[in-house]
C-alpha positions, 0 to 999 in steps of 0.5 A: 812943820808937816814936812819936817815931819815927813823928813824925819820919818823918811830919814828914819826908815832909810837909816833903819834900813841902811843898818840892817843892809849893813848887819846882814853883810857883815859878821863878828867871828865868835870864838870856835869860828873858823872860815869854813863854818861862817862860809856854810853859815852864809852860804858862800865859799871860804875862797870868797870870804878871802876875796871879800876880806882881803885875807892872804890866809885862813886864820881869824880872830874873836871879834874880827868882823868879816863882809860877808854875802848877806844870805842868812842860812835860816832857810837852809836850817829849816829845810834841815829841821824838816828832815829830821821827822822819824817814825814812833820807833826811832829815837831822837836827840836834841842839840844842846850849846857846845855840840857836835855831830861828832859828839853826838855820835860817839855818845850815842855809840854810833858812826858819824856817817850813819848820824849824817845819812839818818838825818839827811845832812850834807854838812857838819854843821847843826844849831841848838835845838835841832833834833837828830835820829841816833838809832833805828830799830829796823836798818839793814846790815851793811856787810862788806862782801866780795871785793874790798879793793886790797891788792895786797891780800891773799887767800889760800884755802886747803882742808876747810881752813882759811889762811889769809896773807897781807903784803906790807906797804909804805905807811903800813903800821900793826894798828892800822893793818888790824884795823883794815882786817877786823883783827886785834893788834895782839892777834896779828903779833901772836899769829906772826911770831911778833916779839915788837911792833915793828914791820917793814915793807914787802913783809906778808903777814898772816891777817886772819891765823889760818884757823877761821871758820867765818868767811874772811871777807867779812872785814871791818870797813875803816875808810877812817884809815885812808889818807889821801895825800891831796888832803893834807900838806904834810907827811902822815906816816912820818907824823904817826912814826915820830909820835909813836917813837915818843910813847912813855916820854914824860908830861912837861906844862909848857913842854915841846921838845923831847925832854917833855911835852904837854898836850899842845906842844906834842902838836907843835913838835910833831906836825912841824917835824911832818912838814907842816910848819905851825905856831905855838899855840895853846889847844884853843889855839890849834881848834880854830885853826882847823875845820871839823871832819865827817871821817877821821884820817890818819893824823887828824886832830882828835879834841876833847873838853871839859878835862881840866878846865871848861871849854877845848882842854885837851888834844890829840892825834888820831892815829886809827883803830879808835885810837889816838896819841896825845901827851897826857898827864902820865905821858905820851900814850895810845889811848882808845877813843871808847875809854869811858874818860875819854869818851865822855869829854870828846869834841870831834874830829878836826884837820888843819887848814 
């Protein structure tokens, strides 16, 4: 009888141990997951996940069970929490379910890069309960002085006034140039006598009006307008130009053609036009097929939540100068992310895999 009990007990221990091993080495995909986020969670790589699970692409689905390396990110989470200690002069924010770093940055009127720097973050992966510094009373100013790396800028100084010009290159548009030099599009048009937004390669534009009492070297640094071709597999210039050509086009529920668009149909039509082959999905579908980015580039996706329904409910395309273009209920338009309505519903910037 004692031998029987010992055998049963041993079997239970072995089964329990095996069960914990299996659980630790597998993961059930949740809504909003991506291979990148899962790889971050388990301290592995996307390539490793694809190899282990024999995946031919990056597409995954809710409730899909994936084999992982079994390395939990709990220690990583604890290390990250340990870096959140702040002085009494700093303001903190506790992460809630549904938050993203981009959303938190927008809510507190700070940049994503500052948020990550202040909290010593090397990834955008966050957890409910994390505490982040969201303002600092004694932060040094990082003014941009000296060379900005812009070889197309020329400066002519005489009689106490400074006139700066910029030579238009392929892929430029007024919004991008305005953002680069920290001025408005309306000022650019006024200084250069432009009656439309049309510009051409090689054209020289005044970018400070020729009568600026302050240094022309204190320009706004805008890494968000830099597009590195190796990071995407589509033509960003064509994407933006095509998108803007439809400004004013009416809204059509389920529409995905020039006769009318809804927000996801607009994405489907434009990205395919720009050379990226994607299927026709809802906002959730595109959300699940993209990953969060720390700094938005032209052509990145912009997601919003809780507009006409709970969850991710609207999508647009980032066009620089803190603006996005999308098919809204009133038609296709370019809108500032500082708009009170969109700022309230902003989720974050993402990029297609």
